[in-house]
RODO-2510 file (C-alpha; in nm, 4 decimals, decimal comma):
residues 530
     n   res          X          Y          Z
     1     m     0,0000     0,0000     0,0000
     2     n     0,1394     0,3467    -0,0931
     3     r     0,1232     0,5992     0,1987
     4     g     0,2051     0,8980    -0,0213
     5     r     0,4610     1,1752     0,0190
     6     g     0,2993     1,3572     0,3168
     7     g     0,4369     1,1327     0,6011
     8     s     0,4762     1,2193     0,9743
     9     i     0,7378     1,4777     1,0887
    10     v     0,8911     1,2137     1,3170
    11     a     0,9833     1,0141     1,0112
    12     n     1,2262     1,2897     0,9027
    13     p     1,5597     1,2325     1,0889
    14     t     1,7057     1,5685     0,9859
    15     l     1,4098     1,7641     1,1198
    16     v     1,4033     1,5628     1,4459
    17     g     1,7758     1,6271     1,5009
    18     a     1,7367     2,0005     1,4371
    19     v     1,4466     2,0300     1,6833
    20     t     1,6387     1,8295     1,9473
    21     t     1,9469     2,0511     1,9039
    22     l     1,7339     2,3665     1,9393
    23     v     1,5701     2,2376     2,2605
    24     v     1,9127     2,1516     2,4099
    25     i     2,0492     2,4969     2,3219
    26     v     1,7502     2,6713     2,4848
    27     a     1,7814     2,4517     2,7986
    28     v     2,1551     2,5259     2,8280
    29     f     2,0888     2,8977     2,7808
    30     l     1,8233     2,9011     3,0543
    31     a     2,0438     2,7011     3,2952
    32     y     2,3428     2,9279     3,2311
    33     n     2,1413     3,2417     3,2985
    34     a     1,9416     3,1022     3,5927
    35     n     2,1653     3,2753     3,8464
    36     n     2,1054     3,6089     3,6746
    37     g     1,7289     3,5640     3,6669
    38     l     1,5128     3,3943     3,4109
    39     p     1,4771     3,5769     3,0782
    40     f     1,1639     3,7690     2,9901
    41     v     1,0961     3,8341     3,3629
    42     p     1,0564     4,2132     3,4331
    43     t     1,3109     4,3402     3,6857
    44     r     1,4273     4,6643     3,8447
    45     e     1,7791     4,7673     3,9458
    46     v     1,8968     4,8955     4,2857
    47     k     2,2560     4,9716     4,3848
    48     v     2,3912     4,9133     4,7357
    49     q     2,7079     5,0566     4,8935
    50     i     2,8638     4,8247     5,1515
    51     a     3,1823     4,8363     5,3596
    52     s     3,3131     4,4999     5,2388
    53     g     3,2398     4,2676     4,9498
    54     s     3,2736     3,9781     5,1970
    55     n     3,3526     3,7252     4,9211
    56     l     3,0224     3,7825     4,7429
    57     v     3,0093     3,6704     4,3810
    58     k     2,7914     3,7574     4,0879
    59     g     2,4705     3,5561     4,0980
    60     n     2,4289     3,5439     4,4791
    61     e     2,0629     3,5578     4,5817
    62     v     1,8764     3,8540     4,7325
    63     r     1,6129     3,7431     4,9838
    64     e     1,3361     3,9122     5,1799
    65     g     1,1751     3,7178     5,4614
    66     g     1,3391     3,3970     5,3332
    67     y     1,2025     3,4313     4,9774
    68     r     1,4213     3,5031     4,6772
    69     i     1,3401     3,8418     4,5217
    70     g     1,6459     3,8946     4,2997
    71     v     2,0162     3,8359     4,2375
    72     v     2,3476     4,0225     4,2479
    73     s     2,4206     4,1193     3,8889
    74     k     2,7407     4,3213     3,9403
    75     i     3,0103     4,3844     4,2057
    76     e     3,2631     4,6660     4,1760
    77     p     3,5054     4,8328     4,4238
    78     i     3,4428     5,1905     4,5396
    79     a     3,6094     5,4354     4,7793
    80     v     3,4183     5,5038     5,1014
    81     n     3,5041     5,7306     5,3942
    82     g     3,6389     5,5534     5,7033
    83     t     3,8111     5,6537     6,0275
    84     a     4,1620     5,5183     6,0912
    85     q     4,2849     5,5458     6,4531
    86     q     4,6465     5,6572     6,4885
    87     v     4,8672     5,4579     6,7248
    88     g     4,9364     5,6511     7,0423
    89     s     4,6870     5,9235     6,9544
    90     e     4,3348     5,9911     7,0764
    91     t     4,2205     6,1606     6,7540
    92     g     4,1104     5,9827     6,4395
    93     v     4,1984     6,0775     6,0827
    94     d     3,9443     6,0322     5,8046
    95     r     4,0924     5,8264     5,5262
    96     p     3,9250     5,6754     5,2224
    97     t     3,8873     5,2987     5,2441
    98     v     3,7889     5,0466     4,9806
    99     g     3,4332     4,9152     4,9884
   100     a     3,2019     4,7547     4,7376
   101     q     2,9025     4,8602     4,5336
   102     l     2,6526     4,5867     4,4560
   103     t     2,4069     4,6072     4,1699
   104     l     2,0908     4,4151     4,2612
   105     k     1,8453     4,2977     4,0002
   106     l     1,5074     4,2688     4,1773
   107     d     1,1796     4,1281     4,0503
   108     k     0,9112     4,3853     3,9647
   109     k     0,6700     4,2004     4,1933
   110     v     0,8652     4,3340     4,4932
   111     g     0,6760     4,6610     4,4473
   112     t     0,7864     4,9992     4,5775
   113     i     1,0951     5,0046     4,7992
   114     p     1,0987     5,2521     5,0950
   115     a     1,4074     5,4753     5,1000
   116     d     1,4994     5,3637     5,4551
   117     s     1,5298     4,9943     5,3617
   118     t     1,8427     4,8142     5,4905
   119     v     2,0715     4,5463     5,3504
   120     s     2,2937     4,2916     5,5290
   121     i     2,5192     4,0036     5,4186
   122     r     2,4221     3,6649     5,5674
   123     p     2,5852     3,3198     5,5403
   124     r     2,3800     3,0633     5,3526
   125     s     2,5947     2,7628     5,4461
   126     a     2,9038     2,6747     5,6495
   127     l     3,1016     2,6331     5,3254
   128     g     3,1127     3,0057     5,2515
   129     l     2,8023     3,0531     5,0325
   130     k     2,6287     3,3846     5,1137
   131     y     2,3201     3,5836     5,0222
   132     i     2,1903     3,9405     5,0569
   133     e     1,9243     3,9913     5,3239
   134     f     1,6869     4,2727     5,2237
   135     t     1,4815     4,4341     5,5024
   136     r     1,2006     4,6618     5,3873
   137     g     1,1849     5,0032     5,5602
   138     r     0,8846     5,1879     5,7019
   139     s     0,9045     5,5166     5,5093
   140     t     0,5812     5,6125     5,3356
   141     s     0,6998     5,9495     5,2022
   142     r     0,9930     5,8488     4,9808
   143     y     1,0650     5,5395     4,7716
   144     l     1,3723     5,4338     4,5729
   145     r     1,3653     5,4917     4,1997
   146     d     1,5021     5,2430     3,9479
   147     g     1,8838     5,2588     3,9604
   148     e     1,8966     5,4587     4,2876
   149     t     2,1578     5,3722     4,5543
   150     i     2,1131     5,2566     4,9159
   151     p     2,3937     5,4356     5,1114
   152     i     2,6525     5,2583     5,3252
   153     s     2,4881     5,3946     5,6423
   154     q     2,1923     5,1575     5,5778
   155     t     2,4054     4,8462     5,5207
   156     s     2,5903     4,6124     5,7546
   157     v     2,8424     4,3300     5,7264
   158     p     2,8325     4,1019     6,0357
   159     v     3,1325     3,8877     6,1236
   160     q     3,1483     3,6040     5,8713
   161     f     3,2617     3,2440     5,9170
   162     d     3,5714     3,2937     5,7052
   163     q     3,6791     3,5884     5,9236
   164     v     3,6484     3,3690     6,2330
   165     y     3,8499     3,0922     6,0691
   166     k     4,1280     3,3360     5,9695
   167     i     4,2326     3,3853     6,3322
   168     f     4,3563     3,0252     6,3339
   169     d     4,6492     3,0903     6,1021
   170     t     4,9655     2,8748     6,0941
   171     p     5,1474     3,0495     6,3866
   172     t     4,8310     3,0360     6,6014
   173     r     4,7770     2,6658     6,5328
   174     q     5,1414     2,5892     6,6124
   175     a     5,1226     2,7926     6,9339
   176     s     4,8092     2,5996     7,0374
   177     r     4,9933     2,2711     6,9833
   178     d     5,2908     2,3969     7,1886
   179     n     5,0577     2,5063     7,4705
   180     l     4,8871     2,1676     7,4852
   181     v     5,2227     1,9879     7,4913
   182     g     5,3678     2,2270     7,7510
   183     f     5,0684     2,2139     7,9873
   184     g     5,0424     1,8385     7,9433
   185     n     5,4071     1,7843     8,0369
   186     a     5,3753     2,0322     8,3262
   187     f     5,0997     1,8325     8,4974
   188     v     5,2323     1,4830     8,4259
   189     g     5,3335     1,3042     8,7470
   190     r     5,2472     1,5988     8,9711
   191     g     4,9177     1,4809     9,1205
   192     t     5,0509     1,5033     9,4784
   193     d     5,1725     1,8593     9,4244
   194     l     4,8349     1,9561     9,2856
   195     n     4,6580     1,8114     9,5899
   196     q     4,8850     2,0032     9,8244
   197     t     4,8311     2,3215     9,6271
   198     i     4,4539     2,2850     9,6436
   199     s     4,4694     2,2280    10,0217
   200     l     4,6736     2,5504    10,0639
   201     l     4,4578     2,7643     9,8401
   202     p     4,1830     2,8554    10,1004
   203     p     4,4204     3,0359    10,3426
   204     f     4,5992     3,1859    10,0469
   205     f     4,2768     3,3317     9,9086
   206     k     4,1854     3,4560    10,2559
   207     h     4,4980     3,6714    10,2690
   208     l     4,4736     3,7505     9,8979
   209     e     4,1365     3,9175     9,9507
   210     a     4,2909     4,1885    10,1679
   211     v     4,5661     4,2371     9,9102
   212     t     4,3188     4,2750     9,6241
   213     h     4,1141     4,5284     9,8239
   214     n     4,4279     4,7287     9,8776
   215     l     4,5216     4,7084     9,5104
   216     a     4,1693     4,8062     9,4028
   217     d     4,1787     5,1230     9,6167
   218     s     4,2096     5,4351     9,4024
   219     k     4,4822     5,5661     9,6340
   220     t     4,7072     5,2770     9,5327
   221     g     4,7332     5,4047     9,1784
   222     f     4,7430     5,0572     9,0313
   223     a     4,6094     5,1782     8,6952
   224     r     4,8932     5,4307     8,6703
   225     f     5,1355     5,1461     8,7487
   226     f     5,0365     4,9553     8,4348
   227     r     5,0508     5,2702     8,2242
   228     a     5,3997     5,3318     8,3620
   229     l     5,4962     4,9734     8,2764
   230     d     5,3687     5,0317     7,9240
   231     r     5,5790     5,3469     7,8890
   232     t     5,8788     5,1647     8,0384
   233     a     5,8389     4,8789     7,7920
   234     r     5,8194     5,1237     7,5000
   235     t     6,1312     5,2985     7,6323
   236     v     6,3257     4,9761     7,6792
   237     a     6,2143     4,8206     7,3487
   238     p     6,4730     5,0080     7,1357
   239     v     6,7575     4,8895     7,3669
   240     a     6,6354     4,5291     7,4001
   241     e     6,9476     4,3905     7,2363
   242     v     7,1677     4,5992     7,4690
   243     n     6,9826     4,4589     7,7722
   244     s     7,0275     4,1076     7,6377
   245     r     7,4003     4,1609     7,6143
   246     l     7,3908     4,3153     7,9663
   247     f     7,2520     3,9935     8,1182
   248     t     7,5091     3,7933     7,9273
   249     d     7,7854     4,0128     8,0644
   250     m     7,6384     3,9916     8,4150
   251     a     7,6486     3,6110     8,3907
   252     t     8,0169     3,6429     8,3131
   253     t     8,0601     3,8779     8,6126
   254     f     7,8830     3,6412     8,8536
   255     e     8,0974     3,3557     8,7278
   256     a     8,4001     3,5684     8,8138
   257     f     8,2592     3,6229     9,1663
   258     s     8,2245     3,2500     9,2177
   259     r     8,5875     3,1968     9,1178
   260     d     8,7111     3,4548     9,3738
   261     q     8,5795     3,2890     9,6912
   262     q     8,7741     3,5135     9,9264
   263     a     8,6162     3,8261     9,7896
   264     l     8,2769     3,6644     9,8281
   265     k     8,3570     3,5803    10,1954
   266     d     8,4546     3,9398    10,2598
   267     t     8,1235     4,0580    10,1145
   268     i     7,9311     3,8206    10,3408
   269     a     8,1315     3,9435    10,6407
   270     k     8,0097     4,2976    10,5774
   271     s     7,6471     4,1885    10,5594
   272     p     7,5743     4,2272    10,9366
   273     a     7,6489     4,5989    10,9169
   274     t     7,4167     4,6221    10,6227
   275     l     7,1458     4,4446    10,8243
   276     d     7,1925     4,6966    11,1048
   277     v     7,1148     4,9707    10,8585
   278     s     6,8040     4,7769    10,7571
   279     t     6,6966     4,7531    11,1222
   280     q     6,7295     5,1266    11,1557
   281     s     6,5160     5,1643    10,8444
   282     l     6,2438     4,9518    11,0037
   283     h     6,2564     5,1756    11,3083
   284     d     6,1916     5,4710    11,0858
   285     q     5,8947     5,2861    10,9370
   286     l     5,7317     5,2444    11,2793
   287     p     5,5035     5,5538    11,2432
   288     f     5,3634     5,4030    10,9263
   289     l     5,2900     5,0771    11,1048
   290     k     5,1150     5,2645    11,3864
   291     h     4,8903     5,4391    11,1385
   292     s     4,8127     5,1020    10,9848
   293     a     4,7105     4,9726    11,3289
   294     q     4,4786     5,2695    11,3782
   295     f     4,3273     5,1997    11,0395
   296     g     4,2609     4,8413    11,1496
   297     t     4,0886     4,9698    11,4648
   298     h     3,8565     5,1881    11,2581
   299     l     3,7907     4,8982    11,0261
   300     t     3,6863     4,6876    11,3266
   301     r     3,4014     4,9297    11,3952
   302     a     3,2805     4,8895    11,0395
   303     t     3,2964     4,5118    11,0834
   304     a     3,0812     4,5399    11,3992
   305     e     2,8185     4,7338    11,2010
   306     l     2,8266     4,4590    10,9434
   307     r     2,7453     4,2001    11,2113
   308     a     2,4311     4,3932    11,3023
   309     a     2,3230     4,3881    10,9390
   310     l     2,3881     4,0170    10,8939
   311     p     2,0399     3,9022    11,0147
   312     t     1,8741     4,1144    10,7471
   313     i     2,1198     3,9889    10,4866
   314     n     2,0681     3,6276    10,5978
   315     s     1,6891     3,6700    10,5798
   316     a     1,7174     3,8089    10,2304
   317     l     1,9347     3,5144    10,1276
   318     e     1,6893     3,2644    10,2786
   319     i     1,3990     3,4217    10,0908
   320     g     1,5964     3,4622     9,7722
   321     t     1,7285     3,1046     9,7583
   322     p     1,3892     2,9340     9,6889
   323     v     1,3031     3,2092     9,4455
   324     t     1,6282     3,1450     9,2624
   325     r     1,5513     2,7716     9,2478
   326     r     1,2044     2,8415     9,1037
   327     s     1,3488     3,0845     8,8554
   328     v     1,5127     2,7910     8,6762
   329     a     1,1735     2,6548     8,5702
   330     l     1,0564     3,0065     8,4926
   331     n     1,3599     3,0631     8,2718
   332     q     1,2951     2,7353     8,0898
   333     n     0,9348     2,8351     8,0187
   334     l     1,0501     3,1832     7,9254
   335     q     1,3049     3,0309     7,6901
   336     q     1,0278     2,8385     7,5134
   337     a     0,8263     3,1592     7,4863
   338     m     1,1279     3,3463     7,3474
   339     v     1,1954     3,0669     7,0971
   340     a     0,8324     3,0801     6,9850
   341     l     0,8555     3,4592     6,9572
   342     r     1,1767     3,4296     6,7558
   343     d     1,0187     3,1740     6,5217
   344     l     0,7196     3,4029     6,4789
   345     a     0,9442     3,6995     6,4014
   346     q     1,1498     3,4956     6,1519
   347     a     0,8472     3,3380     5,9810
   348     p     0,8141     3,4682     5,6243
   349     t     0,4391     3,5140     5,6678
   350     t     0,4662     3,7383     5,9757
   351     n     0,5578     4,0500     5,7791
   352     a     0,2769     3,9811     5,5322
   353     a     0,0301     3,9382     5,8213
   354     l     0,1449     4,2627     5,9842
   355     r     0,1145     4,4465     5,6538
   356     g    -0,2331     4,2994     5,6094
   357     l    -0,3298     4,4062     5,9633
   358     t    -0,1992     4,7561     5,8925
   359     a    -0,4062     4,7726     5,5741
   360     t    -0,7124     4,6486     5,7665
   361     m    -0,6701     4,9153     6,0340
   362     t    -0,6149     5,1802     5,7672
   363     t    -0,9436     5,0793     5,6050
   364     l    -1,1359     5,0295     5,9323
   365     n    -1,0339     5,3520     6,1127
   366     p    -1,2277     5,5943     5,8848
   367     t    -1,5356     5,3720     5,9175
   368     l    -1,5113     5,3665     6,2981
   369     r    -1,4570     5,7431     6,3124
   370     y    -1,7822     5,7939     6,1196
   371     l    -1,9966     5,5188     6,2780
   372     g    -1,8670     5,5567     6,6349
   373     p    -2,0699     5,8700     6,7249
   374     f    -2,3930     5,6964     6,6114
   375     v    -2,3405     5,4598     6,9078
   376     t    -2,1568     5,6730     7,1657
   377     v    -2,3593     5,9936     7,1116
   378     c    -2,6963     5,9011     6,9572
   379     n    -2,7369     5,5520     7,1053
   380     y    -2,8748     5,4303     6,7701
   381     f    -2,7738     5,0688     6,8326
   382     n    -3,0093     5,0256     7,1318
   383     y    -3,2628     5,2555     6,9693
   384     y    -3,2740     5,0267     6,6623
   385     w    -3,3329     4,7061     6,8598
   386     t    -3,6139     4,8713     7,0593
   387     f    -3,8120     4,9402     6,7436
   388     v    -3,7219     4,6037     6,5901
   389     a    -3,8982     4,4344     6,8826
   390     e    -4,2010     4,6559     6,8269
   391     h    -4,1928     4,5801     6,4527
   392     f    -4,2416     4,2066     6,5182
   393     s    -4,5182     4,2450     6,7797
   394     e    -4,8319     4,2291     6,5595
   395     g    -5,0573     3,9646     6,7144
   396     d    -5,2080     3,6824     6,5075
   397     v    -5,3549     3,3345     6,5641
   398     t    -5,0098     3,1758     6,5920
   399     g    -4,8484     3,4366     6,8177
   400     s    -4,6972     3,7489     6,6602
   401     a    -4,6088     3,8657     6,3111
   402     q    -4,4237     4,1421     6,1367
   403     r    -4,6002     4,4737     6,1168
   404     a    -4,6365     4,5916     5,7552
   405     l    -4,7822     4,8958     5,5865
   406     l    -4,8686     4,9037     5,2184
   407     n    -4,7474     5,2236     5,0552
   408     s    -4,8413     5,3506     4,7142
   409     a    -4,7100     5,6367     4,5101
   410     n    -4,9132     5,9434     4,4194
   411     h    -5,0933     5,9656     4,0851
   412     q    -4,9426     6,3053     4,0058
   413     t    -4,7122     6,3695     3,7159
   414     n    -4,3488     6,2755     3,7973
   415     s    -4,4364     6,1143     4,1306
   416     i    -4,1973     5,9173     4,3498
   417     g    -4,3132     5,5908     4,1903
   418     s    -4,3210     5,7075     3,8287
   419     a    -4,1084     5,4848     3,6068
   420     g    -4,0801     5,7469     3,3322
   421     a    -4,0328     6,0573     3,5474
   422     s    -3,8403     6,3352     3,3732
   423     t    -3,7959     6,5661     3,6752
   424     p    -3,7927     6,5220     4,0545
   425     a    -4,1303     6,5024     4,2319
   426     n    -4,2153     6,8672     4,2947
   427     g    -4,5821     6,8804     4,4058
   428     n    -4,7278     6,8422     4,0565
   429     s    -5,1041     6,8161     4,0044
   430     s    -5,2851     6,4824     4,0399
   431     p    -5,6018     6,3568     3,8699
   432     v    -5,7178     6,2073     4,2001
   433     p    -5,9134     6,4590     4,4117
   434     n    -5,7719     6,5637     4,7517
   435     e    -5,4501     6,3708     4,6975
   436     i    -5,1595     6,5259     4,8877
   437     p    -4,8820     6,6237     4,6480
   438     e    -4,5404     6,4580     4,6755
   439     y    -4,1995     6,6260     4,6981
   440     t    -3,8569     6,4711     4,6570
   441     h    -3,6535     6,4242     4,9745
   442     g    -3,3096     6,3052     4,8561
   443     q    -3,0974     6,3458     5,1679
   444     p    -2,8746     6,0308     5,1496
   445     y    -2,7806     6,0080     5,5171
   446     g    -2,8062     6,1966     5,8406
   447     a    -2,5230     6,2926     6,0717
   448     a    -2,4754     6,1977     6,4351
   449     i    -2,2579     6,4951     6,5282
   450     s    -2,1653     6,8386     6,4039
   451     s    -1,8257     6,9277     6,2611
   452     t    -1,7145     7,0293     6,6148
   453     g    -1,8242     6,7015     6,7788
   454     k    -2,1533     6,8162     6,9347
   455     a    -2,4630     6,5936     6,9191
   456     d    -2,6662     6,6379     6,5997
   457     c    -2,8737     6,3192     6,5706
   458     e    -3,0560     6,4181     6,2515
   459     g    -3,1890     6,0689     6,1811
   460     v    -3,4522     6,0881     6,4606
   461     q    -3,4995     6,4615     6,5211
   462     r    -3,5518     6,6263     6,1819
   463     g    -3,8771     6,6449     5,9919
   464     y    -3,9086     6,6971     5,6165
   465     p    -3,7389     7,0261     5,5268
   466     s    -3,7737     7,1729     5,1809
   467     r    -3,5278     7,3471     4,9512
   468     i    -3,2228     7,2321     5,1463
   469     a    -3,0179     7,1470     4,8452
   470     k    -2,6897     7,2305     4,6815
   471     y    -2,6577     7,2788     4,3058
   472     v    -3,0405     7,2368     4,2584
   473     d    -3,2584     7,4700     4,0480
   474     p    -3,4554     7,7087     4,2801
   475     k    -3,7805     7,6167     4,1110
   476     y    -3,7711     7,2743     4,2761
   477     i    -3,8936     7,2368     4,6353
   478     v    -3,6732     6,9379     4,7146
   479     a    -3,4312     6,8347     4,9928
   480     g    -3,0893     6,7196     4,8680
   481     d    -2,8341     6,8360     5,1264
   482     p    -2,7634     6,5494     5,3739
   483     h    -2,7396     6,7878     5,6691
   484     t    -3,0238     6,9896     5,8130
   485     p    -2,9169     7,3436     5,9143
   486     g    -2,8666     7,3943     6,2855
   487     g    -2,7909     7,1492     6,5616
   488     t    -3,0687     6,9064     6,6545
   489     g    -2,8986     6,7754     6,9683
   490     p    -2,9177     6,4164     7,0978
   491     v    -3,2077     6,1711     7,0571
   492     f    -3,5477     6,2179     7,2284
   493     r    -3,5572     6,2549     7,6038
   494     s    -3,7633     6,0079     7,8033
   495     f    -4,0998     6,1260     7,9426
   496     d    -4,1778     6,1491     8,3144
   497     d    -4,5364     6,0107     8,3471
   498     r    -4,5699     6,1144     8,7108
   499     n    -4,4899     6,4844     8,6560
   500     k    -4,6254     6,4930     8,2983
   501     r    -4,3103     6,6502     8,1602
   502     p    -3,9922     6,5429     7,9765
   503     s    -3,7324     6,3798     8,1972
   504     q    -3,3800     6,5207     8,2236
   505     r    -3,2411     6,1785     8,1409
   506     q    -3,1339     6,1633     7,7766
   507     l    -3,0860     5,8592     7,5536
   508     g    -2,7572     6,0036     7,4232
   509     t    -2,4684     6,2337     7,5143
   510     p    -2,4408     6,6030     7,4171
   511     q    -2,0930     6,5627     7,2667
   512     v    -1,8347     6,3102     7,1452
   513     p    -1,6533     6,1543     7,4459
   514     s    -1,3142     6,3033     7,5286
   515     g    -1,0234     6,1541     7,3351
   516     e    -1,2352     6,0001     7,0562
   517     t    -1,1569     6,0946     6,6973
   518     f    -1,4542     6,1465     6,4689
   519     t    -1,5767     6,2531     6,1259
   520     r    -1,9183     6,3909     6,0400
   521     d    -1,9177     6,2527     5,6845
   522     p    -1,8055     5,9087     5,5610
   523     g    -1,4400     5,8886     5,4553
   524     g    -1,3442     6,2158     5,6232
   525     i    -1,0167     6,2832     5,8041
   526     g    -1,0421     6,2142     6,1771
   527     a    -1,0273     6,5143     6,4102
   528     p    -0,9602     6,4901     6,7885
   529     l    -1,2100     6,6432     7,0269
   530     p    -1,1037     7,0043     7,1037
***
């Protein structure tokens, strides 16, 4: 059977190979450019100045709240102002230092970027991979334009893993090995000496406490002593080699002394006279020792005062000890709460929820400012439910029913119910005798308060005014302005049946409560009560 010349495309090897090659080329192109963002995806560009490139590379991700929003498309060095501290000087000198400028390619779906947004470099793994953490600011008055730069004052570079690892260079690692070997050899076979040392430490620390108090006293000048040692070391440093030769020469001199034994004997023979001079020196030091004794006497009085305070201190310690024990469980529970709070703060959806809550409050506040006075001033909420109960109180054979009133429109020309009316109902003539003419009352809503916050419950107090309209032809007797002129005050007062007169008790308040913001019209800007 002859199938003809129009066979399937798959039957053509050349065409199949060409299509396969094209698909592979497109896949390779997309994979190669994946780090720079997928093609045909709209992006915007933002530049960031940062103190250090911190081993960032082109293609590193930019994330906000854990989600990728862009990539680093370019890294270039720049000069930034830094402060270099001079050695031995208390003033700093501003010198330019080398920083980095990052070009970020962000997705358009990120939206507007507040000008006070911040950027930080974060590690993505322990192997050195990093990403840019983008934190959206709170500014609502200024946003970054495409290509604008985030300054270095709004960026930070925390200590990175590689910086921590750099402190363990070759000399440091060798010194650590030498320390371990030296301390290990020092303690080998000296268990008895360690035990004796530990047994002697309590009395040693007892006497050491008095010494440390004396050293800590400002009159001792211990801080100046270390500064003097520092200056002495700097002074001696240039002649270190001379001092080294001095000790070598002194060793030679002492060796010479040991060889001349007679001269050494003569020196020892003269030592008693030298000791006599020392005894006389101690005699001269006696006034100092007496003053020290007096100081001890005064200190004894302070110690006696301390004994009187010990019961209070002991009581405080007894009360505080159980509290401290219970604080362990409290701290554990608090730790769980802090961990939960941290997880909530780090959750990517938290920022979205807060932004949604902010949008909800922004939308709800104008509504509450307008509707609030209807409840707080006019008491419409309770007023409504009172009449609702009355509305469903019509008695029937089964109990009660809804009260209803059939209304019909007038038969006049252009009445309220006319389907083909050409003008508002304006008291036109009617073919029905004695039919009351109709007028248009188009006031869309009534206010609860005036523009100054005073009660103006128009919904229950006003009647049917005429010609209260804006931008309406004077020939029409219609009501179109939502607000009746003048203040109508709060809702009706209750009636005192006993005295046959209105009661002083009102079903509303004369003014908006203190501290409440309000608007007279829907969507207005809230104004605080004056």
